[in-house]
C-alpha positions in Angstrom: 95.9 78.4 88.2 98.2 81.2 88.7 96.7 84.2 90.2 95.8 87.1 87.6 94.3 89.9 89.9 96.3 91.9 92.3 96.1 90.3 96.2 93.7 92.6 98.3 95.4 90.7 101.1 97.7 93.6 102.7 94.6 95.3 102.7 92.3 93.0 104.4 94.4 92.2 107.3 96.3 94.8 107.9 94.8 98.1 109.2 98.1 99.7 109.0 99.0 98.9 105.4 95.3 100.3 104.7 95.6 103.8 106.5 98.7 104.0 104.9 96.8 102.8 101.1 94.3 105.1 101.2 95.7 108.1 102.6 98.4 108.2 99.8 95.5 107.2 97.3 93.9 110.9 98.1 97.3 112.6 98.5 98.2 111.4 95.3 95.3 112.3 93.1 95.8 115.9 94.4 99.6 115.6 93.9 99.0 114.8 90.2 97.0 117.7 89.9 100.1 120.1 90.7 101.6 117.9 88.7 99.8 119.0 85.6 99.1 122.6 86.7 102.8 123.9 87.5 104.1 122.8 83.7 101.5 124.2 82.2 101.5 127.4 84.2 105.5 127.4 83.3 104.6 127.3 79.0 101.8 129.8 79.7 104.1 132.1 81.3 107.2 131.6 79.3 106.1 129.9 75.5 109.0 127.3 76.0 109.3 124.0 76.5 113.0 124.6 77.7 111.7 126.5 80.3 109.2 123.6 81.4 112.3 121.0 82.0 114.5 123.9 83.8 111.9 124.5 86.2 111.6 120.2 86.6 116.0 120.7 86.8 115.8 123.7 89.8 113.9 121.1 91.7 116.1 118.0 91.6 118.3 119.0 94.1 115.8 119.9 96.2 114.2 116.2 95.7 117.3 114.5 96.2 118.7 116.6 98.9 115.0 116.0 100.8 115.0 112.2 100.0 118.4 112.0 101.4 117.7 113.6 104.7 114.2 112.0 104.9 116.1 108.3 104.3 118.3 109.2 107.3 115.7 110.7 109.4 113.4 107.9 109.2 116.4 105.4 110.3 116.7 107.4 113.8 113.4 109.3 114.8 109.5 108.2 114.6 109.0 107.8 111.2 104.5 108.3 111.8 105.5 112.1 113.7 108.0 112.9 110.3 104.9 111.9 107.5 102.7 113.9 110.1 104.8 117.2 109.9 106.0 117.0 106.4 102.2 115.9 105.1 101.5 119.5 106.6 104.3 121.5 105.1 103.4 120.3 101.9 99.5 121.4 102.5 101.0 125.0 103.2 103.2 125.2 100.1 100.4 123.8 97.6 98.4 127.1 99.6 100.9 129.4 98.4 101.5 128.0 94.8 97.5 128.5 94.6 97.5 132.4 96.2 100.4 132.7 93.8 98.1 131.3 90.9 95.2 134.2 92.1 97.4 136.7 91.5 96.4 139.4 88.3 100.1 138.7 87.7 101.4 135.8 89.4 105.4 135.9 90.0 107.6 133.7 88.0 109.9 133.4 90.6 107.6 132.4 93.4 106.3 129.7 91.1 109.4 128.1 90.9 110.5 128.7 94.1 107.7 127.2 95.7 107.6 124.6 93.2 110.9 123.0 94.2 110.7 123.3 98.1 107.4 121.2 97.6 109.7 119.0 95.9 112.0 118.5 98.5 109.8 118.0 100.9 107.8 115.5 99.0 111.5 113.8 98.9 111.9 113.4 102.0 108.5 111.2 102.7 108.6 109.1 99.5 111.2 107.2 101.3 110.1 106.6 104.2 106.7 105.8 102.9 108.4 103.0 101.3 110.3 102.0 103.8 107.9 101.0 106.5 105.4 98.8 103.8 108.2 95.9 105.0 107.4 96.8 108.3 103.9 96.8 108.0 103.2 93.4 105.7 105.2 89.9 105.6 107.8 89.3 103.1 104.8 86.9 101.7 103.2 89.8 100.9 105.1 92.3 99.4 104.7 91.8 96.0 101.2 92.3 96.4 101.8 95.0 98.7 103.8 97.2 96.3 101.3 96.0 93.5 98.7 97.1 95.6 100.8 100.7 95.9 101.2 100.8 91.6 97.4 100.5 92.3 97.4 104.3 94.1 100.1 105.6 92.1 98.6 105.1 88.8 94.2 105.9 89.8 95.7 109.0 91.6 98.1 109.4 87.8 94.8 108.9 85.8 92.3 111.0 87.8 94.6 113.5 88.7 95.8 114.9 85.3 91.7 114.2 84.0 90.5 116.6 86.3 93.3 119.6 86.2 92.6 119.5 82.7 88.9 120.5 83.0 89.6 122.8 86.5 92.2 124.6 84.2 89.4 124.4 81.7 86.6 125.7 83.6 88.2 127.1 86.8 91.5 127.9 86.8 95.1 127.1 87.9 94.8 127.9 91.3 92.0 125.3 92.1 94.4 122.4 91.3 96.5 123.7 94.2 93.7 124.3 96.4 92.4 120.9 96.2 96.4 119.7 96.7 96.6 121.7 99.9 93.5 119.8 101.2 94.5 116.1 100.4 98.0 116.4 102.0 95.9 117.8 104.9 94.1 114.3 104.5 96.8 112.8 104.6 98.1 113.6 107.9 94.8 113.0 109.3 95.5 109.6 107.7 99.0 109.1 108.7 98.1 110.0 112.7 95.9 107.7 112.5 98.4 105.1 112.4 100.1 103.2 114.8 103.5 104.5 116.1 106.4 103.8 113.9 109.8 104.3 116.2 113.3 104.0 113.9 115.0 100.5 114.3 117.6 102.3 116.8 120.8 101.0 115.3 122.5 104.4 113.6 120.3 106.6 116.7 124.3 107.9 117.5 125.6 108.4 114.2 125.9 111.3 112.5 123.8 112.5 109.6 126.2 112.9 106.9 128.4 109.6 108.0 124.8 107.8 108.1 123.9 108.9 104.3 127.8 108.1 103.5 127.0 104.0 105.0 124.2 104.5 102.4 126.3 105.2 99.7 128.9 102.9 100.7 126.2 100.4 100.8 125.5 100.7 97.3 128.7 101.1 95.5 129.2 97.4 96.9 125.7 96.5 96.0 125.9 95.2 92.2 121.4 94.2 92.3 120.8 97.7 93.8 123.2 99.8 91.3 121.4 97.6 88.3 117.9 98.5 89.3 119.0 102.1 89.6 120.5 101.9 86.3 118.0 100.3 84.7 115.0 103.4 86.0 117.1 106.3 85.4 117.5 105.1 81.6 114.0 104.3 81.3 113.6 108.1 82.9 115.8 110.6 81.5 115.3 109.0 77.5 112.0 107.7 77.3 109.4 110.1 79.5 109.2 113.2 77.5 106.4 114.9 79.8 108.0 118.2 79.3 106.7 118.5 75.9 103.2 117.5 76.6 102.3 121.3 76.9 103.9 121.4 73.4 102.6 118.2 72.2 99.1 119.2 73.3 98.9 123.0 72.3 101.3 122.7 68.9 100.9 119.3 67.6 97.4 118.2 67.8 96.0 122.2 68.6 94.5 121.0 71.9 94.0 122.9 74.8 93.9 122.3 78.6 91.9 118.9 78.4 94.4 117.6 76.0 97.3 118.3 78.7 95.5 116.7 81.0 94.5 113.9 78.5 98.5 113.6 78.0 99.3 113.6 81.4 96.7 110.4 82.4 97.1 108.3 79.2 100.1 106.4 81.1 98.6 106.5 84.3 95.5 104.7 82.5 97.5 102.1 81.1 99.3 101.2 84.4 96.6 101.1 86.4 94.8 98.3 84.1 98.5 96.4 84.1 98.3 97.3 88.2 95.3 95.1 88.9 96.0 92.4 86.9 99.5 91.6 88.5 98.8 88.8 90.2 101.1 86.6 87.6 104.3 88.6 88.9 104.5 86.4 92.1 105.3 83.5 89.7 108.2 85.3 87.8 111.7 83.9 88.4 114.1 85.9 86.7 112.5 89.1 87.4 115.7 91.4 86.5 114.8 90.4 82.8 111.2 90.8 82.7 112.3 94.2 83.8 114.6 95.1 80.8 112.4 93.6 78.7 109.4 95.8 79.6 111.6 98.9 79.7 112.8 98.0 75.6 108.9 98.2 74.9 108.0 101.6 76.7 110.8 102.9 74.8 109.5 101.5 71.3 105.9 103.0 72.7 107.7 106.3 73.1 109.3 106.6 70.0 105.8 105.9 68.3 103.9 108.0 69.8 106.7 111.0 68.8 106.2 109.4 65.1 102.9 109.6 64.5 100.9 112.9 65.5 96.7 111.2 65.8 95.9 112.0 69.2 94.3 108.4 69.9 97.5 106.6 68.9 99.5 109.2 71.3 97.2 108.0 73.6 97.6 104.5 73.3 101.5 104.7 73.0 101.3 106.8 76.9 99.0 104.2 78.3 101.3 100.9 77.1 104.2 102.6 78.0 102.3 103.3 81.4 101.3 99.7 81.7 105.1 98.4 81.0 106.2 100.6 84.2 104.1 99.4 86.3 105.8 95.9 85.9 109.6 97.1 86.2 108.4 99.5 89.2 106.9 96.5 91.0 109.5 94.2 90.5 112.4 96.5 90.7 110.9 97.5 94.4 110.6 93.3 95.5 113.9 93.0 94.1 115.4 95.1 96.2 113.3 95.5 99.1 114.3 91.3 99.3 118.0 92.2 98.8 119.0 95.0 101.3 119.4 94.6 104.5 116.5 96.4 107.3 119.0 98.2 109.0 119.9 100.2 105.7 116.4 100.3 104.4 115.2 103.7 104.5 118.1 105.3 103.4 118.2 102.9 100.3 114.8 103.9 100.1 115.8 107.4 100.1 118.6 106.6 97.5 115.6 104.8 95.3 113.3 107.4 95.8 115.9 110.3 94.5 116.3 108.1 91.5 112.6 107.3 91.0 111.4 110.8 91.0 115.1 112.9 90.3 114.9 110.4 86.8 112.1 112.2 85.7 113.3 115.9 86.0 116.5 115.0 84.7 114.2 113.6 81.7 112.4 116.9 81.9 115.2 118.9 81.2 116.7 116.7 78.6 113.7 116.6 76.6 113.2 120.0 76.8 117.0 121.0 76.0 116.6 118.5 72.6 113.8 120.0 71.4 114.5 123.1 72.0 117.9 122.8 70.0 116.1 120.6 67.2 112.3 120.0 67.5 109.6 118.4 70.0 109.0 115.4 67.3 112.9 114.6 67.3 113.2 115.1 70.8 110.3 112.4 71.8 111.9 109.7 69.6 115.6 110.1 69.9 114.9 110.0 73.5 112.5 106.2 73.1 115.6 104.8 70.9 118.1 105.8 73.3 116.2 104.1 76.4 115.8 101.2 74.1 120.0 101.3 73.7 120.3 102.1 77.6 118.6 98.9 78.3 120.6 96.3 75.9 123.7 98.6 77.0 123.0 97.2 81.0 122.5 93.8 79.8 126.1 93.7 78.8 127.4 95.6 81.9 125.5 93.5 84.7 124.4 90.3 82.9 123.9 88.7 86.0 120.6 91.1 86.2 119.6 89.2 82.8 120.5 85.3 84.3 119.5 86.1 87.9 116.5 83.9 89.2 114.4 83.9 92.3 115.2 80.9 93.8 
């Protein structure tokens, strides 16, 4: 009988993976507090969804630079040391956001600057953490490990935004930032307890820019990697209108911070349910085909979210989108990590991280810009339709991604 629930073997048999798992669970919950607090603070100070999108776009070059830099450094230096230092810096930046929020008149420029720097250092650590997973577990447990990673991401994306709405309504924005700072210190401790993770050593003598260029050239020659990146960019840019959540909650649903928190938490709620029911994915042979189908489902759910102005309907649609994203993420990670060679793993993971975390920020700007030129509803619906059309275009451009099967 096919397995239904996620396989816990990597947690049960691998202390190193367990430390990585629990450290990230705590930290990501804190990061999701900040993920709600920053755009809400921007919206409250600017009264503009466009500014929410611009604030996210400002973070993009920092995030991409951080991801690429982290990918190269992760192939050259001890990964545990890099992750410990990065966690400490992120704790300091979150503390800065908290102090700024506590001022009687907070500084808008400081808010945008600290959020951008935090995105850069978060981008730095992301590819390193992704790249160490195949070194911690055998290939036969990769699907299970990435499924468990999705459990982390989506448990945090439910607990964090839900708690953020309550904290902002009862205590204030600064509480979200202070808690985030503490969780980064916890992550630093968990990482320090892990065994040393030295670089593979193949490129320690290669210049950094040349090493980055080698990674990009590898992607340009790798059709599977290109398809994995593009299918995700399509969904994130057009099918993730999170920059509009404050406007939807406050103007369409006539709610407050709690409603904002619910909107940010809803995709994670659907994702958590799906993440613990991913055992069956190990039996999927045409992984690319399922990725395309769930992205199209995602786009349809987002379009309905924009059309129907009923809170519970919107939350259900966002939960469906989150559930499909889990399937897509697990399969895309598995497809990519089993298709690339180990010497490029951190650098390819850095490019993937730039796509995964940069795509939503482009989507924030796209949805905020379209909403500013038209309406909030039109921006959401048109984005969902564009997501479906983009998936269809990918099938035509890379038919092998649709037809390839695991052998």
